[in-house]
C-alpha angles and dihedrals in degrees: 000000000000089000121111112287091236087068092052093102094051114113110263139147104261117242121240106285091232094056111087123197118250129215118188113187121191120201102197119215092002120147117209090238091059088073113079091218086073089061101231107098096102094254095310112132092217096165111029093158098049090042090057092042092052089056088064092066140349127334115197105213095196113034115155131202122225093224136019095232137077105243097042095045094047091046088056091050093051097043107030088232129122121236091277090054095047091039092218110160094181140312109321097038104106123233115258112263095209094072124084117243130209088246093055090049091051093045090052087052093057102269124144101229122210130176126188117189135206096192141028088233084093095036123148096270089064091066096228086121092074109137097012118126089198123030107178111197098163104153128186103188137051117212120176107308098344142060122235143185126207121244093258090059091048091052093044093051092044092052091047091048092050090052089057099041121137107279119239094026130101111242133236111196125185114193119188119199115192104173098107089065115098138293092063109219113148122178114286092253089061097042112121092009088141103007131077114249092214091058096040118131133180101265089159097110137027088236092063134050093327093061090051092048091050091050091052093051093047091049093063092241120169107284087229087073095057112015095095091052091048089052091051092049090052091048090053087054093049088050090059089049090052091051091052089049090059093049095046088055090054088058094044091050090070097046125101099226092188088075104024135093108212123192120180119188141164114229097210142333137246135242122243106180098304091128109034097205091061104019101169142037128027142254101081102072138053093199117129094261087067101033107032105094140166120267123182127176122192121173138145113279090228086067091050094266122159124273116255115273095025114155118187117200096181110109114247137174132241086232087081098059094092096054091045093054092047091051094049091047090054093242119144126242133018134256129247109317093329118135128203110253096194095098087070091067094044125110092263108029112207127236100272116213112169135154125207136167138222137185137188121250114218121178098213102051108150098198109127101186134039123023108336097233101048091107097051128081116293135180146196124203123201136157094349096314132107123204119194130190128184109194095183092053095044126213129105126304114273124225122209141172116248092239142103110310092014093254116211117243129208106212110130095185095051091044092053093048094050093044088055089054091051093048090049090052090052093048088060093045118134121260123272112294118216120223091227110114134187118277090248092053092047091049091048093049091049091049090052092049093245096116133030 
């Protein structure tokens, strides 16, 4: 079972032998290039544990999120639907309750379902808890409009929940680690793991050094006046990622990998000066620095899991996690528009032609009719290319390769074809969604610190 190995000898009704346990780990606000296994951390081994773990199965080099924000991206993972299907405008707009989730499918198949959160961004009022028997949102800190818990708390609570799982049932555990989200404040023992104490600044709030740094970058000032600070800020971020890596390993140490499907993913990335007008944060762009995320799949080969050391360079979407888990668990059917990714690690990988969409999620959109996000940046990915269009900013759509540096591509025919796909997606977008919520949802958000 997915319980700690030290409890393996405790009396329990054994689960059906064909039902593997499932562990789904979310690394919130984690760019793919923050993990050293992706080879772009400047020589820093930021994630030694996840690097080693990835070598036990498949590492997807180019996994893309459908949205650069927590609630929308996770909703896509759990439903196999893109942002138009989930109808998530931004954080705070609850997931539809009339769509089936992966958790509900697993619960109906006999799984004990446990979720442990690192942030109230996915709190119960947001409906991501559909199908979970236990949804642990015990938070110890309040930051801005949300509550959070550090990675150590997430791991502790996950271990405790596993020790008390329903006997005789296979387990589905979702563990959500939020530490890489700003502000960056790792435990003292991790502070300056990658940064230099002599250059350290208080990047903890947007009213402090971070606000000044952002203003400098936006002003077009000589990079020599701010590049060192930007490096230190990025190092603070990487320190948080390293701290999460340690705590994920604590959780993995108690897992019986011979009978467990493990999927690790990042929900979205984070900006670090790539676009000077909005140098930090996430939510406004669908560029790769906000949508290219880590994805690791480790599962027993007897279940059809990938061979150790598999690296898949074909671009894929997080939308396909649900179908992949269902396939590995031996459960029939798919979910939403999700497709099983396991053929890509087979002996003769197929030619993979898939199209998926993304859109930015901006809190202050003023549109009052039609789908709320039609004016913000949107994207379509297909056959190794990414096309982006920003209606509110004007200008033509831009075509890029899904590759390091997001290189621009001049291919008018391909750009026109992909732009037509994006426009067709928008033509079928859901109607305008009002921000008004039920009294129960408002009360829940307020109690969680997500709304005033």
